[in-house]
N, C-alpha and C positions, 0 to 999 in steps of 0.2 A: 054542490060545490060551495065551499065557504065563501062568504062575501069578499074577504080580503084577497083570497086566491083569484077570484073572478076579476077583481079590480086590477090586480097585477097582470093577469093574462090580457085583459083589454088594453092596458097601457102598453104592454109589450107588443101586441098586435098593431096598435096605432103607431108605435115607434118604427116597427118594420115597414108599415105602409108609407110612412113619411120618408124613410130611407129609400124605399123603392121609387117613390115619386121623385126624389132628388136625383136618382140615377136616370130615370126614364124621361122626365120632363126637361126639355132643352131650355137654356137661357140665352138671351140675345147678345152673347159675347163671343169674341174671338181671341186668339192667343198669338203673341209675338215672342220670338226667341232669337238668340244670336244665330246668324247664318254664316255661310262660308266667307272667307276673306282671301282675296287674290292679289298677288304682287303684280302691279301693272308693268313692272320692268322684267318680269319673268314669263313663264309659260303657264298655260292652262289647257288641259286635254292634249298635251304633246305639241302645242303650237304656241308661238309667241303671242302674247296679248296685244302688243304693239309691234307692227311691222312697217318700217318706213323705207321706201325705195325712191331713187332719184335725187337723193340728198345725202351728204356725208353724215353718218351717225357715230356716236362714241360709246365706249364701254361704260357700263354702269355697275354699281355695287349697291348693297343694302336693299331696302324695301320701300316701296311706295304703294302700300296696300289699299285697295278699295274694299269697303265692308258692306255686308248685306244683312237683311233681317228675314228670318223665316216667319211665315204667317199661315194660319190655318186656312183651309179652302173655304170658298163661299158657301158650300153645302155642308160644312162641318157643323154638327149639332153638339154644343158643349153642355154638359150637365152641371149641376150646382157644385158637386164636389170637385170637379176639375177646375171650375172657376175659383173656388176657395183656395185650392192648392196653388193656382197661378198667382193669386193675390198675395199669398204668403211667401212665394218664391223670390229669391234675389236675382235670378237669371231669366225668368219669364215675365211677361207682361200681359195681363188680361185687359182688353179694351172693348168698348161697345162695338158690336159687329159693323154698324154703319160707319164707323170710323175708317174701316178698311174697304167696305163695299157699300158706298153711299147709294141711296135710292134703289135698293134691291139689286144692285149690279151683280151680274152673273160671273162665274169663274172665267168664262170665255171672254166676256167684255173687259174684265179686269186685266187679263193676260194681254189682250190686244192693246189696251191703253198703255200698259207698262212697256210693251215692245216699242210703241211709237215714241214714248218719252225717252226710252233708252237710246233709240236711234238719234233723236234730236240732241240728246246730251252728248253723244259722240261728236256730232258736227260742231256743236258749240265749244266742246273741249279742244278740237283742232283749231278753230278760229282763235280762241282765247290764247292758246299756246303760241301760235305763230305771231299774233299781235304782241305778245310778251317779248318775243325774240326779235321784233321789228321786221318780220317777214311779211310782205304784202299778200293780202287775200282779196280776191275779187268777189263781190256779193251782188245778188240780183233778187228782185221780188218775183215770187212765183205763186201759182195757185196751189195751196197746200191741200185743200179739200173742197170737193163740191158736195153740197148738201142735197140729199135725195128729195125729189118732188119740189124743187125750186127752179126759178127761171133759167139759171145757168146750166142746169143738167142737160147734157148733150151738146151744149154750146162751148163751154169751157171744160178743161180737163186738168186733173192733178198733174203738176209738172210743167204746165204752160208757163212761159216766162211773160210777165206783164210788163210791157214797155211803157205804156201810157194809158190813161183813162180820159176819154173825150179830148184827146190831143195834149193833155197835161202829163208830163213825164212823172213817173212814180219812183221814189228813192227808198221808201220804207213801206213795210206792209200796211201800216196805219194810213198811208196816203190813199190806199184803194178805198177803204170804207168812207173816208172823208169825202172823196170825190163822188162816190155813188150816192151818199146821203144828201148831196146837194140837189138831187132830183126829187120829184114827187113820184109816188107809186103810179105805175102805168107808163112812165116816160122811158125812152130808150137811152141806154148807156153804150158807148162804143169803146171796146177794149182793143188795144193794139197788142197782139201777143205773138210770141214765137211758139209754135206747137211743141208739146212735150218731146215728141220723137226727135224733132230737129234740134231742140235744146240739148237733149241727151247725147246726140251724135257730136255736136259741137264741143260739149264738155269732154267727151272721150278723146277728141282730137286735140284737146288742150287749148281751145280758143273760145272766145265769147260768142254766144248766140247772136246772130245778126239778122237784119231785116225785120219782118213782122207782117201780120195780116190783121185786118179789122174784123172784129166779131161784135155784132150788135145784140144786146140782151135787153129785154123789156123788164123793168123793175116791178116788184110786187110790194105789198104792204107787209111790214113785220107783224108778227102775231101779237106782240106785247105793246106796240106803240104805232105811231104813224110814219116811222122811218121807211124810206125806200131801200129795198134789199134785192140782191140777185142770187144769194145763196151760195157764196163761196167764203172760204177762209184763206187769207193771203199769208204767205210765209216768206222765208229767206232761204235761198240756195247759194252755194259758194263754189268757186273754182280755186283749187289749191295748186301751188306751183310744183308740187311733187305729191307722191302717193303716201297716204297714211291710212293703214288698215287697223281697225280695232276688232278683235275677235274674242268673244267671251260668251259661251252658251249658258242658257238657263238663268239669265239675269235680266231683270227688267227695272223700269223706273229711271228717274233722272239723277239719282243721288251719287253716281260714280263720276260725274262730270269733272269735279275738281281734281281727283286723283288721276284720271286719264290725262288731263291737261298737264299736270306736273310730270307724269311719265314721259309725255312727248317732249316737254322742255328739257328734261334730263337727257334723253337720248340725242337731242340736237345740240347739247351744250358740252363743250370740251371738259369743263370741270365737273367732277362727280358731285351731284347736288346733295346726296344724303351723307357722303363721307362714310358709307358702309353701315349707317345706323338703320334701325327698323322703325320706319314711320308709317303710320296708317292714317286714315281719315275718311271724310265724307263731305258732301255738299254739292248742290246743283251749281252750274256755272252758265253764264250767258256769253254771248259773243264778245262782250266788253270785258269779260274776266271777273265780273261781280259774282260773289258766292252767296247762294241762298240756302235757307234752312231745309231740313229733311225730317222725316218721321223716324221713330224708333232709335233715337240717339243713344239711350242707355243700353239697348241691346247691342249696338254697334261697338261701343267702347268695351263692353265685356268680351265680345267676339275678337276684337283686335288684341286685347291683352292676353287672352287665352292662346292666341297664335304667337305671341312674343313681342308685340309692339311696345316701344318705349315712349313714343310721342304720337299724339292724335290730333290731326288738323280738324278743328271744330268750327263750323259756321258760327259767326258772331251771334246770330239769333237763336242758336241752340245752346249757347254757352251756359246760361243759368240752369237749364234742365240737366245738362251733362255734369255740371259741377256738384250737383246734389249727391251723387253717388259715384265717385271716381274709383275705378279698380286700382288696387295697390300697385305701385310701380309704373303707372301710366301718367304722363304729363299732357294735359289738355292745352292745345295751342289755338288761340283765338284768331280766326281769319275772316276778313271781309271781302277780300278779292285775291286774285292770283299773285299780285305784287306782295301782299302780306305773306302768302304761303312761301314764295321764293325767298323773301327776306328771312323768314323764320328758318328755312332749311339752311341758309348760310350760317345762321347763329348756331344751329345744331351741329353743323359740320365743323365749325371753328371752336366749339365748346363754350360759346357765350350764352349758355342756356338761362342764366339769371335774368337776361333782358328779354326773354320771350314774352310776347303778349299772352296773358293767361286768362282762363275763364274763372269767374267767381259765381257763387250761388246767390247773388244778390237779387 
């Protein structure tokens, strides 16, 4: 075989081998793409996304769409060529896999975490919406989680209402940790609680949990320092003056909070908030109505515009990233809290769009 032909053949075989390696060898990346967007004022799966009973509601028009991002699964093995295609695409985003699944998180663990965050976002959306409307909401501190193999296991239970710690009344979840850490490891802490079953029965009957029983827990030493711990996470539970149900399947994470809150406000407000316009958005929300940043903002703006959105409620901390590549025909509206969002909807409804707070790519 001539030397030139042999060289070309060897080069060709090497190129084929490299191409095969590119296909077969996985790279540590995952892909994000625009996901479904759902009108919180409408229906999903044949059922209303928001159902309110026990309080007068009003007709709505237009759209207040929550937005989502599709992500590849935890066990998805991306090859080099798929990664390159994603990097070149305008509508997909390739990111390090540990961005979506930190510390080797499994698909099941990620799904469970997203479900918990989604549930909490619904509760905060309800609280923020009712506070925006001046409707009282009663709150209480509860045991949100008991950590396995810690002193509180078997003594305290998720859903228990914490009335006091060592006789000191607790008003915020942070009060519990503060009072426990006043002890030294090995000392006893006395929790006055209403058991979860009794608390649930009281809430179902529309009244506040009453009474309480003392539960003594012996503290242990934290693994990373000398703090005294009992192994619980405290949270907040609420009693609402009427029923608000949020139903949306196959969605997780906290980022729909703002749009759920706006949907609730719209249904409980006589004036139509959107004026028939198509508004979408994203953002976490807390009980005080403050809006927090989310991931995948670029994918969400693309998905919203593809669906027909004209305006996009954008968390202030996501504004710079979102403004770098705004889909044609979509106006980004900067929001820091639910007040900002409601004020902006009024401007959109009245046609005063020049004064909308906007996002810049600074």
